[in-house]
C-alpha positions in Angstrom: 0.0 0.0 0.0 3.2 2.1 -0.1 2.9 5.5 1.4 5.8 7.8 2.0 6.2 9.8 5.2 7.5 13.4 4.8 11.1 14.0 5.9 12.3 16.7 8.2 10.9 19.9 6.8 13.7 22.4 6.8 17.3 21.7 5.8 18.9 25.1 6.6 21.0 25.3 9.7 19.2 27.0 12.5 20.7 29.8 14.5 19.6 32.0 17.4 18.7 35.6 16.7 20.9 38.1 18.5 19.4 41.3 19.6 20.3 44.3 17.5 22.7 46.7 19.2 21.3 49.9 20.5 21.3 52.5 17.8 23.4 55.6 18.4 21.9 59.0 18.2 21.2 60.0 14.6 23.6 62.4 12.9 22.4 65.7 11.5 20.3 65.3 8.4 20.3 67.4 5.3 17.5 69.8 4.4 15.9 67.2 2.1 15.6 64.8 5.1 18.3 62.4 3.8 21.2 61.3 6.0 24.4 63.2 5.8 26.9 61.7 3.3 29.3 60.5 6.0 26.6 58.4 7.6 25.6 57.0 4.3 29.1 55.8 3.7 29.3 54.3 7.2 26.1 52.4 6.7 27.0 51.3 3.2 30.1 49.6 4.5 27.9 47.5 6.8 25.0 46.5 4.5 25.4 46.3 0.7 21.7 46.6 0.1 21.5 49.7 2.1 24.4 51.0 0.1 22.3 50.7 -3.1 19.4 52.5 -1.5 21.5 55.2 0.1 23.3 55.9 -3.2 20.0 56.3 -5.0 18.8 58.7 -2.3 21.9 60.8 -2.6 21.6 61.0 -6.3 24.6 58.8 -7.1 24.6 55.7 -9.3 24.8 52.3 -7.7 26.1 49.1 -9.3 22.9 47.4 -10.5 24.3 43.9 -10.1 25.5 44.7 -6.6 22.1 46.1 -5.6 20.3 43.1 -7.0 22.5 40.6 -5.2 22.2 42.6 -1.9 18.4 42.7 -2.1 18.3 39.0 -2.8 20.5 38.3 0.2 18.4 40.6 2.4 15.3 38.8 1.2 16.7 35.3 1.9 17.9 36.4 5.3 14.5 37.9 6.1 12.7 34.7 5.1 15.0 32.5 7.2 14.9 34.9 10.1 11.1 35.0 10.1 10.9 31.2 9.7 13.1 30.6 12.7 11.1 33.1 14.9 7.7 31.6 13.9 6.0 29.5 16.6 4.1 26.4 15.6 1.8 24.3 17.8 0.5 20.7 17.9 -2.3 19.7 20.2 -3.3 16.0 20.7 -6.5 15.3 22.6 -6.6 11.6 23.2 -8.8 9.2 25.1 -6.6 9.6 28.2 -4.4 12.6 27.8 -4.3 16.2 26.5 -0.9 17.2 25.2 0.4 20.4 23.7 3.7 21.1 22.1 4.9 24.6 20.9 8.1 24.9 18.9 10.2 27.0 16.6 12.0 25.7 13.5 15.8 25.3 13.8 18.1 23.5 11.4 16.9 19.9 10.5 14.7 19.8 13.6 12.8 22.2 15.9 13.2 23.7 19.4 10.4 23.2 21.9 9.5 26.5 23.6 6.5 25.3 25.6 4.7 22.1 26.4 1.7 20.9 28.4 0.4 17.5 29.4 -2.5 16.5 31.6 -4.4 13.2 32.2 -8.1 14.0 31.4 -9.6 10.5 30.9 -11.9 11.8 28.2 -13.0 8.3 27.3 -13.9 7.3 30.9 -17.1 5.2 30.8 -17.3 5.4 27.0 -17.0 1.6 26.5 -20.2 1.0 28.5 -22.3 4.0 27.6 -21.1 5.1 24.2 -20.9 8.7 25.4 -18.3 11.0 27.0 -19.5 11.9 30.4 -20.1 15.5 31.5 -17.3 15.1 34.1 -14.8 13.8 31.5 -15.7 16.6 29.1 -15.3 19.2 31.8 -11.8 17.9 32.6 -10.9 18.1 29.0 -12.2 21.6 28.5 -10.4 22.8 31.6 -7.1 21.4 30.1 -7.8 22.9 26.7 -8.4 26.3 28.3 -4.8 26.1 29.6 -3.7 25.2 26.1 -5.5 28.1 24.6 -3.8 30.5 27.0 -0.4 29.1 26.0 -1.2 29.5 22.3 -1.9 33.2 22.8 1.1 33.8 25.1 3.5 32.3 22.6 2.0 34.1 19.6 1.5 30.9 17.6 0.9 31.5 13.9 0.3 28.0 12.7 -1.3 25.2 14.8 -3.2 22.0 14.3 -5.3 20.4 17.1 -6.5 16.9 16.7 -8.8 14.5 18.6 -8.7 10.8 18.3 -10.6 7.6 19.4 -12.8 9.0 22.2 -14.2 11.7 19.9 -14.4 9.2 17.0 -16.5 6.7 18.9 -18.7 8.9 21.2 -22.2 9.7 20.0 -21.8 13.1 21.5 -18.4 13.7 19.9 -19.6 16.4 17.5 -21.3 18.3 20.3 -18.2 18.2 22.4 -16.1 19.6 19.5 -18.5 22.5 19.2 -18.3 23.2 22.9 -14.5 23.3 22.8 -14.6 25.7 19.9 -17.2 27.9 21.7 -15.4 28.0 25.1 -11.7 27.9 24.2 -11.5 29.0 20.6 -9.6 25.8 19.7 -10.8 24.0 16.5 -10.4 20.3 17.1 -10.1 18.1 14.0 -11.3 14.5 14.6 -8.7 12.5 12.6 -9.1 9.0 11.1 -7.1 6.0 12.5 -5.0 6.0 9.3 -4.1 9.7 9.8 -3.3 9.0 13.5 -1.0 6.2 12.5 0.7 8.3 9.8 1.4 11.2 12.2 2.8 8.8 14.9 5.2 7.3 12.4 6.2 10.8 11.1 6.9 11.9 14.6 9.1 9.1 15.8 10.6 7.0 13.0 14.0 8.7 13.4 14.5 6.5 16.5 14.3 3.2 14.6 17.4 1.1 14.8 19.2 0.2 11.6 18.6 -3.3 10.4 17.3 -5.6 7.7 13.7 -6.1 6.7 10.6 -4.0 7.7 10.0 -2.5 11.1 6.9 -2.3 13.2 6.0 1.0 14.8 3.1 1.1 17.3 1.1 3.6 19.4 -0.8 2.3 22.4 -3.4 5.0 23.1 -6.2 5.3 25.6 -9.0 4.1 23.3 -7.1 2.4 20.4 -3.8 1.0 19.3 -2.2 1.5 15.9 0.3 -0.8 14.4 2.3 0.3 11.3 4.6 -1.8 9.2 7.2 0.3 7.5 10.0 -0.1 5.0 13.2 1.8 5.7 14.9 1.1 2.4 14.5 4.7 1.2 15.4 8.1 2.6 12.0 8.3 4.4 10.0 5.3 5.7 7.2 3.9 3.5 4.1 2.5 5.1 3.6 -1.1 3.9 0.6 -2.0 6.0 -1.3 -0.8 9.1 -4.1 -1.6 11.5 -6.0 0.2 14.2 -7.8 -1.8 16.9 -10.3 -0.3 19.4 -8.3 -1.4 22.4 -6.3 1.1 24.4 -5.4 1.4 28.1 -8.8 2.9 29.0 -11.1 0.9 26.8 -9.4 -2.5 27.6 -9.3 -1.8 31.4 -13.1 -1.0 31.3 -13.9 -4.1 29.3 -12.2 -6.5 31.7 -13.1 -5.8 35.3 -11.5 -8.2 37.8 -13.6 -9.7 40.6 -11.0 -9.5 43.4 -7.4 -8.8 44.1 -6.3 -12.4 44.7 -3.5 -13.8 42.5 -5.8 -16.1 40.6 -8.2 -13.3 39.6 -5.3 -11.0 38.7 -3.8 -13.6 36.4 -7.2 -14.4 34.8 -7.9 -10.8 34.1 -4.5 -10.2 32.5 -4.8 -13.3 30.3 -8.3 -12.3 29.2 -6.9 -8.9 28.2 -4.1 -10.5 26.2 -6.5 -12.9 24.5 -8.9 -10.1 23.5 -6.1 -8.0 22.0 -4.5 -11.0 20.2 -7.9 -11.7 18.6 -8.1 -8.2 17.3 -4.6 -8.4 15.9 -5.2 -11.8 14.1 -6.0 -10.5 10.6 -3.1 -8.1 10.6 -0.8 -10.7 12.0 -1.7 -13.0 9.1 -0.5 -10.4 6.7 2.9 -9.8 8.3 5.9 -11.2 6.4 7.0 -14.6 7.6 10.6 -13.6 7.4 10.7 -10.2 9.2 14.4 -9.8 9.1 15.5 -8.3 12.4 11.9 -7.7 13.6 12.7 -4.1 14.6 10.2 -2.6 17.1 9.5 1.0 18.1 6.8 2.0 20.5 5.4 5.5 21.1 3.0 5.6 24.0 2.7 6.2 27.8 2.9 2.5 28.3 6.4 2.0 26.8 7.8 5.1 28.3 6.4 4.2 31.7 7.8 0.6 31.6 11.1 2.0 30.4 11.3 4.3 33.4 10.5 1.2 35.7 13.3 -0.7 33.9 15.7 2.2 34.7 14.5 2.4 38.3 13.9 6.2 37.9 12.5 8.0 41.0 10.9 10.5 38.7 10.2 10.5 35.0 13.1 11.8 32.9 12.4 12.1 29.2 16.0 12.5 28.3 16.8 9.1 29.8 13.9 7.4 28.2 13.4 8.8 24.7 15.6 6.8 22.2 16.3 4.0 24.6 16.4 0.4 23.3 15.6 -2.4 25.7 15.4 -6.2 25.6 11.8 -7.3 24.9 12.2 -10.1 27.5 12.9 -7.5 30.2 9.8 -5.6 29.2 7.8 -8.9 29.3 9.1 -9.5 32.8 8.1 -6.1 34.0 4.7 -6.4 32.4 4.0 -9.7 34.2 5.3 -8.3 37.5 2.9 -5.4 37.3 0.0 -7.6 36.3 0.6 -9.8 39.4 0.2 -6.7 41.7 -2.8 -5.0 42.9 -3.5 -1.3 42.0 -1.9 -0.3 45.3 1.1 -2.4 44.6 1.6 -0.9 41.1 1.4 2.6 42.6 4.5 1.9 44.6 6.6 2.4 41.5 7.4 6.2 41.6 6.9 6.7 37.8 3.5 4.9 37.9 1.9 6.3 41.0 -1.8 6.3 41.6 -2.5 8.2 38.4 -1.5 5.3 36.1 -1.7 2.3 38.4 -5.2 1.2 37.3 -4.5 1.5 33.5 -0.9 0.3 33.2 -1.7 -3.4 33.1 -3.9 -3.0 30.1 -1.0 -1.4 28.3 1.2 -4.3 29.4 -1.3 -6.8 27.9 -1.3 -4.9 24.6 2.5 -4.7 24.5 2.8 -8.4 25.1 0.3 -9.1 22.3 2.5 -7.0 20.0 5.6 -9.0 21.0 3.6 -12.2 20.2 3.0 -11.2 16.6 6.3 -9.4 15.9 9.0 -11.2 18.0 11.8 -8.7 18.0 14.7 -8.9 20.5 14.8 -5.2 21.3 12.2 -2.5 21.8 12.8 1.1 20.9 11.2 3.6 23.1 9.9 7.0 21.8 8.6 9.8 24.0 7.4 11.5 20.8 4.7 10.8 18.3 1.6 12.5 17.0 2.5 16.0 18.2 5.9 15.9 16.7 4.5 14.5 13.4 2.1 17.4 13.3 4.9 19.9 13.9 7.0 18.5 11.1 4.1 18.6 8.7 3.3 22.2 9.6 6.8 23.4 9.2 7.4 21.5 6.0 4.2 22.9 4.5 5.0 26.5 5.6 8.5 26.3 4.3 7.3 25.1 0.9 4.6 27.8 0.7 7.1 30.6 1.5 9.6 29.3 -1.0 6.9 29.3 -3.7 5.8 32.8 -2.8 9.3 34.2 -2.9 
């Protein structure tokens, strides 16, 4: 089904903008309002383009080639300078989290200038009722209000805000989108599972290890999980196949309620979760190549970053330690089974899980093991990046192309 993912948007080397030095007091001006000839000469030594303009103002003849080249240089510098000062934003409202990233272009990548993340559990109760509850929508709107304030504060000129599985599935999804627009001014775009998968790949594929054969990139969300098989033979990855299943950490947790906290009940619930996810993967698994080469794996989700932080025994979450890490899949299986054998209280004892994630993390572990079952790689790449980064790259690439065409 080959589909190329856009590369990094801007190839020019980024640089910080220095403040212009304080201007000295202007020299006496001639009767016609033009600068005195001495000052014209001084300025002309600094900027060739100003030399051409000043010479014309003083009635002298400037070199046309020199003037044209200077104006072209000024124009190119102005475009690059404006591009590097422009703020872009990506907002991802998922079933469980609300995340915002604001960045400026710089070289082959971008520099983050502000970020926001909050657990809102927008899809809480959705599995049983088919609706987003008033309480869940209130939490989301409160978080989006904070995002709207940040967008204004940072003078963002280009932004894209997306909503995923909860808003796709809920019967009151459209009404919620209208409420968000009315109360916060944010225009949420409910994207398709295919677009969600594409953006996730675009945002994290740079962390794939080198190796033979295709690679599997996955995103375990709150209400769905996307698996994307990609080829890395070219400069940019090509999507070979993909699937989205309606099981995420929230939806799977709500679908399999355990009866008690005894060891037998915990084990039965975990196995039921794994069986349910494996069944949903079956058709996609049958399409996967039998000889997968190195079976490279890269995960972008709260599940893989949380388990990586447990593996590292972090006392508090550190993105710099986790993003780009590659871990043995057997170690991740062991951690998953350890967490599944514990009660919610026992899981919360891990500092990077806490009470906020303790009830949902086991569902993520079940999904992760199901992925290992169908794509048995030896190592798992961990990405603390995904949809938001994919959106930012797309925005910057589109804006750069538009400006190049216009100029």
